[in-house]
ZADO-1210 file (C-alpha; in nm, 4 decimals, padded with zeros to 6 digits):
<atoms>
<atom x="00.8655" y="00.6328" z="02.2050" code="MET" pos="1"/>
<atom x="00.7407" y="00.3053" z="02.3401" code="SER" pos="2"/>
<atom x="00.8229" y="-00.0266" z="02.1792" code="ILE" pos="3"/>
<atom x="00.4478" y="-00.0796" z="02.1512" code="PHE" pos="4"/>
<atom x="00.4297" y="00.2296" z="01.9279" code="ASN" pos="5"/>
<atom x="00.6933" y="00.0709" z="01.7057" code="ILE" pos="6"/>
<atom x="00.4742" y="-00.2385" z="01.6770" code="LEU" pos="7"/>
<atom x="00.1738" y="-00.0198" z="01.5860" code="ASP" pos="8"/>
<atom x="00.3729" y="00.1586" z="01.3163" code="ILE" pos="9"/>
<atom x="00.5036" y="-00.1717" z="01.1794" code="ALA" pos="10"/>
<atom x="00.1456" y="-00.2997" z="01.1712" code="GLY" pos="11"/>
<atom x="00.0233" y="-00.0025" z="00.9677" code="THR" pos="12"/>
<atom x="00.3179" y="-00.0472" z="00.7300" code="ALA" pos="13"/>
<atom x="00.2357" y="-00.4164" z="00.6807" code="MET" pos="14"/>
<atom x="-00.1300" y="-00.3303" z="00.6203" code="ASN" pos="15"/>
<atom x="-00.0326" y="-00.0655" z="00.3631" code="ALA" pos="16"/>
<atom x="00.1928" y="-00.3049" z="00.1745" code="GLN" pos="17"/>
<atom x="-00.0794" y="-00.5702" z="00.1810" code="SER" pos="18"/>
<atom x="-00.3228" y="-00.3253" z="00.0176" code="VAL" pos="19"/>
<atom x="-00.0538" y="-00.2376" z="-00.2363" code="ARG" pos="20"/>
<atom x="00.0029" y="-00.6058" z="-00.3177" code="LEU" pos="21"/>
<atom x="-00.3717" y="-00.6629" z="-00.3581" code="ASN" pos="22"/>
<atom x="-00.4047" y="-00.3694" z="-00.5987" code="ALA" pos="23"/>
<atom x="-00.1080" y="-00.4952" z="-00.7998" code="THR" pos="24"/>
<atom x="-00.2520" y="-00.8467" z="-00.8111" code="ALA" pos="25"/>
<atom x="-00.5845" y="-00.7073" z="-00.9330" code="SER" pos="26"/>
<atom x="-00.4080" y="-00.5060" z="-01.2026" code="ASN" pos="27"/>
<atom x="-00.2085" y="-00.8080" z="-01.3201" code="LEU" pos="28"/>
<atom x="-00.5162" y="-01.0309" z="-01.3179" code="ALA" pos="29"/>
<atom x="-00.6967" y="-00.7887" z="-01.5490" code="ASN" pos="30"/>
<atom x="-00.3994" y="-00.6940" z="-01.7677" code="ALA" pos="31"/>
<atom x="-00.5048" y="-00.9139" z="-02.0584" code="GLU" pos="32"/>
<atom x="-00.8780" y="-00.8453" z="-02.0428" code="SER" pos="33"/>
<atom x="-01.0451" y="-00.7021" z="-02.3520" code="VAL" pos="34"/>
<atom x="-01.3550" y="-00.4878" z="-02.3950" code="SER" pos="35"/>
<atom x="-01.5480" y="-00.3332" z="-02.6805" code="SER" pos="36"/>
<atom x="-01.5555" y="00.0229" z="-02.5434" code="SER" pos="37"/>
<atom x="-01.3264" y="00.2588" z="-02.3554" code="ILE" pos="38"/>
<atom x="-01.5834" y="00.3012" z="-02.0763" code="GLU" pos="39"/>
<atom x="-01.5932" y="-00.0725" z="-02.0010" code="GLN" pos="40"/>
<atom x="-01.2159" y="-00.1216" z="-02.0081" code="THR" pos="41"/>
<atom x="-01.0473" y="-00.2049" z="-01.6787" code="TYR" pos="42"/>
<atom x="-00.8342" y="00.0806" z="-01.5446" code="LYS" pos="43"/>
<atom x="-00.5250" y="00.0218" z="-01.3337" code="ALA" pos="44"/>
<atom x="-00.5796" y="00.0952" z="-00.9658" code="ARG" pos="45"/>
<atom x="-00.3340" y="00.2615" z="-00.7293" code="ARG" pos="46"/>
<atom x="-00.3709" y="00.2959" z="-00.3526" code="PRO" pos="47"/>
<atom x="-00.2953" y="00.6369" z="-00.2022" code="LEU" pos="48"/>
<atom x="-00.1244" y="00.6489" z="00.1358" code="PHE" pos="49"/>
<atom x="-00.0266" y="00.9211" z="00.3756" code="SER" pos="50"/>
<atom x="00.1333" y="00.9395" z="00.7151" code="ALA" pos="51"/>
<atom x="-00.1390" y="00.9199" z="00.9761" code="ALA" pos="52"/>
<atom x="00.0004" y="01.2411" z="01.1216" code="TYR" pos="53"/>
<atom x="-00.3179" y="01.4390" z="01.1904" code="ALA" pos="54"/>
<atom x="-00.4845" y="01.1420" z="01.3585" code="GLU" pos="55"/>
<atom x="-00.1718" y="01.0763" z="01.5666" code="ALA" pos="56"/>
<atom x="-00.1491" y="01.4371" z="01.6832" code="VAL" pos="57"/>
<atom x="-00.5117" y="01.4371" z="01.7991" code="GLU" pos="58"/>
<atom x="-00.4905" y="01.0972" z="01.9648" code="ARG" pos="59"/>
<atom x="-00.1631" y="01.1701" z="02.1387" code="GLN" pos="60"/>
<atom x="-00.2680" y="01.5155" z="02.2561" code="LYS" pos="61"/>
<atom x="-00.5813" y="01.3637" z="02.4111" code="GLU" pos="62"/>
<atom x="-00.3726" y="01.1033" z="02.5945" code="ASN" pos="63"/>
<atom x="-00.0792" y="01.3337" z="02.6595" code="GLY" pos="64"/>
<atom x="00.1556" y="01.0464" z="02.5787" code="GLU" pos="65"/>
<atom x="00.3999" y="00.9918" z="02.2981" code="GLY" pos="66"/>
<atom x="00.4773" y="01.3603" z="02.2447" code="LEU" pos="67"/>
<atom x="00.8201" y="01.5163" z="02.2218" code="ASP" pos="68"/>
<atom x="00.8552" y="01.7338" z="02.5336" code="PRO" pos="69"/>
<atom x="01.0235" y="02.0137" z="02.3364" code="VAL" pos="70"/>
<atom x="00.8169" y="02.0366" z="02.0183" code="SER" pos="71"/>
<atom x="00.4932" y="01.8768" z="02.1400" code="GLY" pos="72"/>
<atom x="00.4804" y="01.6723" z="01.8185" code="GLU" pos="73"/>
<atom x="00.4293" y="01.2946" z="01.8053" code="PRO" pos="74"/>
<atom x="00.7423" y="01.0780" z="01.7951" code="TYR" pos="75"/>
<atom x="00.6200" y="00.8469" z="01.5247" code="GLY" pos="76"/>
<atom x="00.3138" y="00.7816" z="01.3177" code="VAL" pos="77"/>
<atom x="00.1962" y="00.5030" z="01.0948" code="GLY" pos="78"/>
<atom x="00.0582" y="00.4920" z="00.7448" code="VAL" pos="79"/>
<atom x="-00.3068" y="00.5346" z="00.6554" code="SER" pos="80"/>
<atom x="-00.4910" y="00.4459" z="00.3363" code="LEU" pos="81"/>
<atom x="-00.6498" y="00.7547" z="00.1811" code="ARG" pos="82"/>
<atom x="-00.8190" y="00.5703" z="-00.1029" code="GLY" pos="83"/>
<atom x="-00.7741" y="00.3722" z="-00.4197" code="VAL" pos="84"/>
<atom x="-00.7768" y="00.5673" z="-00.7450" code="VAL" pos="85"/>
<atom x="-00.8043" y="00.4550" z="-01.1035" code="GLU" pos="86"/>
<atom x="-00.5302" y="00.5498" z="-01.3456" code="SER" pos="87"/>
<atom x="-00.6189" y="00.8244" z="-01.5926" code="ASP" pos="88"/>
<atom x="-00.3860" y="00.6847" z="-01.8599" code="ALA" pos="89"/>
<atom x="-00.5760" y="00.6033" z="-02.1783" code="PRO" pos="90"/>
<atom x="-00.6808" y="00.2488" z="-02.2606" code="ALA" pos="91"/>
<atom x="-00.4829" y="00.0715" z="-02.5302" code="ILE" pos="92"/>
<atom x="-00.6743" y="00.0731" z="-02.8567" code="GLN" pos="93"/>
<atom x="-00.5997" y="-00.2176" z="-03.0895" code="GLU" pos="94"/>
<atom x="-00.7320" y="-00.2756" z="-03.4402" code="TYR" pos="95"/>
<atom x="-00.8594" y="-00.6339" z="-03.4578" code="ASN" pos="96"/>
<atom x="-01.1766" y="-00.6538" z="-03.6690" code="PRO" pos="97"/>
<atom x="-01.1959" y="-01.0352" z="-03.6415" code="ASN" pos="98"/>
<atom x="-01.2166" y="-01.0306" z="-03.2619" code="HIS" pos="99"/>
<atom x="-01.5666" y="-01.1105" z="-03.1288" code="PRO" pos="100"/>
<atom x="-01.5574" y="-00.8058" z="-02.8983" code="MET" pos="101"/>
<atom x="-01.4487" y="-00.5592" z="-03.1670" code="ALA" pos="102"/>
<atom x="-01.6594" y="-00.2428" z="-03.1924" code="ASP" pos="103"/>
<atom x="-01.8191" y="-00.1265" z="-03.5174" code="LYS" pos="104"/>
<atom x="-01.4859" y="00.0247" z="-03.6297" code="ASN" pos="105"/>
<atom x="-01.2961" y="-00.3010" z="-03.5640" code="GLY" pos="106"/>
<atom x="-01.1203" y="-00.1872" z="-03.2439" code="TYR" pos="107"/>
<atom x="-01.0828" y="-00.3653" z="-02.9121" code="ILE" pos="108"/>
<atom x="-00.9618" y="-00.1967" z="-02.5941" code="TYR" pos="109"/>
<atom x="-00.7092" y="-00.3267" z="-02.3455" code="ARG" pos="110"/>
<atom x="-00.6405" y="-00.2004" z="-01.9932" code="PRO" pos="111"/>
<atom x="-00.3750" y="00.0619" z="-01.9291" code="ASN" pos="112"/>
<atom x="-00.1783" y="-00.1865" z="-01.7173" code="VAL" pos="113"/>
<atom x="00.1978" y="-00.2023" z="-01.7672" code="ASN" pos="114"/>
<atom x="00.2907" y="-00.5525" z="-01.6529" code="GLN" pos="115"/>
<atom x="00.6599" y="-00.4729" z="-01.6022" code="VAL" pos="116"/>
<atom x="00.5698" y="-00.1750" z="-01.3842" code="GLU" pos="117"/>
<atom x="00.3234" y="-00.3882" z="-01.1877" code="GLU" pos="118"/>
<atom x="00.5782" y="-00.6638" z="-01.1260" code="LEU" pos="119"/>
<atom x="00.8323" y="-00.4052" z="-01.0129" code="THR" pos="120"/>
<atom x="00.5743" y="-00.2552" z="-00.7773" code="ASP" pos="121"/>
<atom x="00.4952" y="-00.6032" z="-00.6455" code="MET" pos="122"/>
<atom x="00.8618" y="-00.6694" z="-00.5672" code="ILE" pos="123"/>
<atom x="00.8909" y="-00.3313" z="-00.3967" code="SER" pos="124"/>
<atom x="00.5774" y="-00.3903" z="-00.1869" code="ALA" pos="125"/>
<atom x="00.6989" y="-00.7369" z="-00.0921" code="ASN" pos="126"/>
<atom x="01.0355" y="-00.6031" z="00.0242" code="ARG" pos="127"/>
<atom x="00.8706" y="-00.3195" z="00.2152" code="SER" pos="128"/>
<atom x="00.6435" y="-00.5733" z="00.3848" code="TYR" pos="129"/>
<atom x="00.9476" y="-00.7828" z="00.4792" code="GLN" pos="130"/>
<atom x="01.1154" y="-00.4733" z="00.6221" code="THR" pos="131"/>
<atom x="00.8118" y="-00.3964" z="00.8380" code="ALA" pos="132"/>
<atom x="00.8035" y="-00.7571" z="00.9619" code="VAL" pos="133"/>
<atom x="01.1746" y="-00.7367" z="01.0493" code="GLN" pos="134"/>
<atom x="01.1164" y="-00.4084" z="01.2321" code="MET" pos="135"/>
<atom x="00.8400" y="-00.5727" z="01.4402" code="ALA" pos="136"/>
<atom x="01.0652" y="-00.8736" z="01.5095" code="GLU" pos="137"/>
<atom x="01.3479" y="-00.6466" z="01.6271" code="ASN" pos="138"/>
<atom x="01.1103" y="-00.4519" z="01.8542" code="ALA" pos="139"/>
<atom x="00.9855" y="-00.7822" z="01.9993" code="LYS" pos="140"/>
<atom x="01.3442" y="-00.8961" z="02.0650" code="LYS" pos="141"/>
<atom x="01.4223" y="-00.5655" z="02.2355" code="MET" pos="142"/>
<atom x="01.1134" y="-00.6011" z="02.4537" code="LEU" pos="143"/>
<atom x="01.2090" y="-00.9571" z="02.5531" code="LEU" pos="144"/>
<atom x="01.5657" y="-00.8489" z="02.6333" code="GLN" pos="145"/>
<atom x="01.4273" y="-00.5676" z="02.8485" code="THR" pos="146"/>
<atom x="01.2152" y="-00.8173" z="03.0388" code="LEU" pos="147"/>
<atom x="01.5192" y="-01.0421" z="03.0897" code="ARG" pos="148"/>
<atom x="01.7061" y="-00.7495" z="03.2495" code="LEU" pos="149"/>
<atom x="01.4488" y="-00.7575" z="03.5280" code="GLY" pos="150"/>
<atom x="01.5271" y="-01.1236" z="03.5921" code="GLN" pos="151"/>
<atom x="01.8926" y="-01.0501" z="03.6597" code="GLY" pos="152"/>
<atom x="02.0237" y="-01.2568" z="03.3683" code="GLN" pos="153"/>
</atoms>
């Protein structure tokens, strides 16, 4: 596996964590919103990721590079975004007949966003992003040290 492949994988990991942080920020920004019907209520969003394995196999078989000589499988693959889905958890129904957005029965609806869960997810995404950055930094250092070997130092 080339050091450049490591940088590609680190890049896909940083992109994935950035999408995760954006979804979490959106969920937290809408956590306190209120609506007068279940249909209009904001639903928490979650990105879905998968290893970009199928794409890597095709790409690497076309090039003939980056494959294990024994198994013929790719050495490493990145992460790809498969989509962003809305949570199917029910909206929070609250009886508040004096609220201006209350429906005819006196209920308002809040998003199904758990703020503690979102903050935990944000910390996890942040640490995963930092790990990917550190991995890219280490690969860069290894590449520079390899270049210095050619200089005789």
